[in-house]
C-alpha positions, -999 to +999 in steps of 0.1 A: +081-769-500+093-736-485+090-729-448+072-697-439+093-667-429+090-661-392+099-626-380+112-625-344+114-593-324+096-571-299+065-552-305+063-515-300+040-521-270+065-544-253+093-519-258+072-490-243+064-512-212+100-519-207+109-482-209+082-473-185+094-499-160+130-486-163+119-451-158+100-459-126+129-479-112+154-451-120+132-424-104+130-445-072+168-449-072+175-412-078+151-402-050+173-422-026+206-410-040+203-373-029+200-379+008+228-405+007+251-381-011+244-354+015+252-378+043+286-386+027+293-349+023+284-343+059+308-369+070+334-353+048+329-320+066+333-336+100+366-354+089+380-321+075+371-302+107+390-328+126+420-322+103+417-285+111+416-294+148+448-314+145+465-287+125+454-260+149+467-281+178+501-284+160+503-247+153+493-239+189+521-261+202+546-246+178+536-209+181+517-208+214+486-195+195+458-207+174+454-194+138+423-177+124+414-182+088+385-167+068+380-193+041+392-226+028+422-212+008+433-192+038+430-222+061+450-243+036+479-218+035+478-209+073+475-245+085+494-263+058+464-283+047+450-293+014+412-291+020+390-292-011+368-261-016+342-277-039+315-286-013+323-268+019+338-235+030+360-239+061+369-211+085+384-208+119+372-181+144+398-157+159+413-166+192+432-140+211+468-149+222+467-173+251+432-184+245+427-222+249+400-227+223+390-219+188+359-225+166+362-241+132+332-240+108+323-259+077+296-241+057+278-260+028+285-241-005+261-253-031+233-278-036+219-300-009+212-282+023+228-247+017+223-237+054+241-268+067+269-256+090+292-278+112+312-264+141+340-279+161+356-264+192+392-263+202+387-285+232+387-315+208+354-328+222+325-313+204+313-315+168+278-300+162+256-291+133+231-263+132+201-286+128+199-280+090+221-310+082+211-345+073+239-362+091+243-358+129+271-373+148 
């Protein structure tokens, strides 16, 4: 006697339920990914501003003056740095000869919080944001 043929598999309803569950879980995960990414980018800006601080201090010791730069490419060439220009635009405010301070700024370029700006002063003590940033130090 022949055994009956048993088909094994999932029904369409079971597959739809699984897809809905995956969709709900992924939307929850994506909602938490955006702010976390912005926090990481904010920390990146603070670290790069500290690189600018150190480079400015070196230039000041060598030349007796701080260097002003208007954008990331200019800061890289003037200060001998290799700052990425994909997320932030870095600039250093002009300091007259003999001045003991400078202001470096990181301005968020695209996505996230476009008005997020970090500042650091030449006294090596202060890193601030303008209140529009997720990450505060």
